[in-house]
N, C-alpha and C positions, 0 to 999 in steps of 0.2 A: 332134522332140520327145523321142524316145528318146535321141538323142544328147545332148541337154542333160541328161536325167536320168542317163545313164551317166557324164557328167562331174561331176555333184554326187556320185554315188556313189564316184567314185574320189578325189575331193577333199573328202570330209567333214571331214577334219582342219582344213581352212581354211574350209570352207562354213559350219560351225556356229558358230564365232566371228564370222564376218561377219554371219550372221543375227541373232545376239544383240546385236551392235552396232547393226544396222538397227532391231531391236526397241526397243533402249534409246532411240535417237534418235527413232523413230517414236512409240513410246508415251509418250515423255517431253515431247515438242515439237510434234509434227504432227497427232495425231489422239487421239481418245477410243478407248482399246484395250478398253473393257469389252464391247462387242459381240462382240469376238473370242472370248470366253469360250465362245460356242455352236458354234465350230468344233472344240473340243477333241475331241469323240467322233469326228466324221467323219474328222479329221486322224489320230486314233490308229488308227482302222480302215485307213486308208491305209498306216500304218507297220506294222501287225501282220498284215494280211491277206496281202500278198506273201509275207512269211516263211513263214507257214503253208502257202500253196499250194505252195511248193518243198520242204517237209519230207518226208523220206523216213521216214514213220512205220512202215513195215514193219521197218526196220533195228533197231528197238528189241526185236525178237525174235531177232535174229541175233547170232552173235559170242559169244565166252566172256570178257567183260570185267567180270563181276560185282564183283569186287574193286574195279576202278576206279570203277564207277558208285556203289558203296556209299560209298567214301572221298569221292568228289567231292559226293554229296548231303549226308553227314555234315558235310563243311566248310561247304557251302551252308547248311545249316539249324541247325546247332549252333555252329560256330565263328564264322563271319561275323556272325550276330546279336549274339553276345557281344561281338564286336570293335566293331561299329557303335555298340553300346548304350554301352559304356564310353568309347568316342571321343567321342560326343556328351556324356557327362557330364563328360569332362576339359575339352573345348574348347568346348562350347556350354553352359555352366553360368551364363550371365549372368542377372541378376534380370528383365530385360525379356522380356515374352512371346514376342517374335520368337526368342529363343534356344532356348527349348523347342520351338518349332515347327520351327525348322531341324533340331534334333535328330530330330524326328519323320521329317523328310525324309530324314536320313541313315539312319534305321532302316528306312524304306520301302525304300531302296536295297538295304539288307541282308537283307531278307526276300523280295524279289522276283527271283530270279537268272535267268541264262541268256537273254539276248536272242539274235535271230537272227544277231547279229554274231559270236557264239560260233563258228559254223560258218565264217564268212568269214575271221576272224582265225587260226583253226586251220588253214585251208586256206593263208593266206599264209604262215604259219610252217612248212609241210610236215608237219602233224601229223596225228592219226588223225581224219578228219572223221566217219566213222562213229559213233565213240565220242562225238564232239562233238554229233552229232544226238541221240543217246540222252539225253545229259546235258541238252539243251535241252528235250526232250519230258518227261523225268522232273521237270525243275525247274519247268516250267510247271504240271504237274499238281499236284505237291506244294505248291508255292508258293501255288496258288489257294486251298487249304484251310488252309494253315499261316499265311498272311499276316494274315488278320483275327484270328486268335486270338493270334498273337505280338504284334500292334500293340496289341490290347486289354490284354494282360497287361504287356507292357513299358512301353508308352506312355500307357495309360489314364489315368495321374494328370496328364499333361501336356495331352492333347486328348481331346474326346469322341470315342469310336470306337464306332460302330454296326456292329458285326460282320455282322448281316444285310444291311445296305446296302452294306458294303464288299464282301462276298462276291458280291453281285449285280453290282456294278460291275466287278469281277475276271471274272465269267462273261462279261460283256459285251465286255470287252477281250482275253480269252483264248479261252473255249470257242467263242463264236460265230464268231470269225475262223478258229479252228482247224477247226470242222466245215465251214465254208464253203470254206476251203483244200482240205480233203481232197476234198470233193465236185467242186471245180473241176478238182483234178489228175486224179482218177478219170474225169471226163467228157473231158478233153482227151486223155488216154491212150487211152480207148476209141475216140474219134473219129479220132484222127489217128495212133495208134500210139505206142509207147515211144521209138522213136528220134526222131520228130518232136518229142515231148514234151521230150526231153532237150536237144536241138539248136536248136529253133526257139522253143518257147514258154517253158520254164523260165527262160532267161536274161532274158526280159523283164520278170519281175516283180520282182526285188530293187531295181532303180533306182526304183521307185515308192516303196518302203519309205525309201529314202535322201531322196526328197522329203518324206515325212512327217515325218522327223527334222528336217529343215531349217525345216519350217513351225512344228512344235510347239516348237522352240527359239525362233522369232521371236515366236510367240504368247506363251509364257511370259514372255520378257523384256519384251515390250510391256506386259503386265499389271502388271508390278511396276516399270516403268520410273521412274514418279514417286518411289517409295520409294527406289530406288536412287540416282537423282540427288541426293535430299535426304540420303542416308546412304551416300556412296561407300566409307567404310571397311568397311560391311557384306560387301562382296565379298571383302576379305581375310580378315575374319573367318570366312566360309563357306569359303573355298578351303583354309585350313589343315588342317581336320580331314578334308576330302576327300582331300588329298595323303597325309596320315598313314595313312588307311584303304586307298588304293590301294597305297601303299608297303608296308604291312605285308602286304597280300594277295599281292603278287608274291613277296616274300621268302618268306613261309610255303610258297606253292604250289611255287615253285622247289626248296625244301629237300625237300618231300615228294616231288615228282616225281623229282629225281635220285635219291633214296634208294630208292624203291619201285616205280619203273615205268619202262617202256622209253621211249625218245625220244618216239614218236609219240603214245603215251598220256599222258605227262606233259604234252606241250604242249597236248593236249586238255582236260586237267584245269585247267591254267592258265586258259585262256580259258573254260573251262566255269564258272569261278567268278568271275573277274575282270570279264568283260563282263556287268554286271548289266542286268536288263531296265528301262532308265531310261524307255523310252516308256511301258510299263504303269505304272511307279511314278508318273511325271508325270500320266498321265490319272487314276489313282487319287487323287492329292494334290487335283487341280482339281475333283473330281466327289464325292469322299466327305467332304470336310471343310469344306464351305460356304466362307465368306469367309476362313477361316484357311487354306484350301488354297492361296491365292496366295503367301503367305509361304512355305509348305513347298515349293512348286513352285520357287521361286528356287534353292534349294540343289540341287534334283535337275536344273535346267537347266544349272547350272554345271558338275555332275558330267559331263555330255556332253563338255565340253572336255577335263576331266581324263582321262577314260575312253579317249576315242579317241586323245589325244595319247600317253598312256602305253603304249597298244597298239601304236601305231605304232614307238615307240622299243623296246618289248620284242622286237618281231619282228626288229628289226635285231640285237638281241643274242642271239636264240635260237641261231645256229650257234656262239657262244662259250660259251654255257651248256650246251647239250645235244649239241653237235657236229653235223656235217652230216648231212642226211637219207639215210636207206638206201632203196635202190630199192624194197624190198618194203613200205615204209611208205607212208602217205597215205590 
């Protein structure tokens, strides 16, 4: 079982598109997808909990990278929301209701930063994983409070935003798994020792998160399959603003990283901003916006493909952009 999950984890670049195609075929032609909506919360927990278990929360009190953390969260919560808001205005300004809802989906991506993949991709690129962990923790905490307010202020005219309900949903998807993960990690360390935790138990959790990503992509696509089949051009309409957003993000972050930070820190900042928490954004879309959430979720589901594919390509370009890693970094 664990071998299969590790295979999924290593091949997410391919697994997610395949899952979405299967969801499209299944929800479009083979079965009624509506009952799958009940699986959203448990699947989201499967995605988020393993990430939280492996977090080194103590690392947020270590190191002297205050400037890096402040700049990263400034970009996360000031620059990125502005970029996604106006990208939505420009590319998703159609009169039909679905355009406004897709713009909400794009905005949700922009105000829920830093997924567990931040640490993974920073590691692949030989960046500063300690800094990436801090970015993840800070991003989750700030985003939990900022996202409902931002969404109400920026998108309240497009969709009904119940800030209290949205905050409750975020608590379910962020803080419950976070505290459960910390408790699990502490228990295993106390019972088996730190060495056993690092070598035996910790590596077993991330593959389950990959399984959750695969399942949520399948469910999200299944739920919107009939609409997509009826309007196939919607996919192109959605992909364009996503490509624009991620392209702008990579260019901006690469420039800031090269100008102001050392190699390892710059790489951490790139992935600390670009790897948006699509899992939580998708769960919020499906649970906080009633029936409109299915339309919002379609854009977020497609963002998985763009985000993972772009990250894989960026890792290949890192040596050319930032140079080879130094032995003291990582």
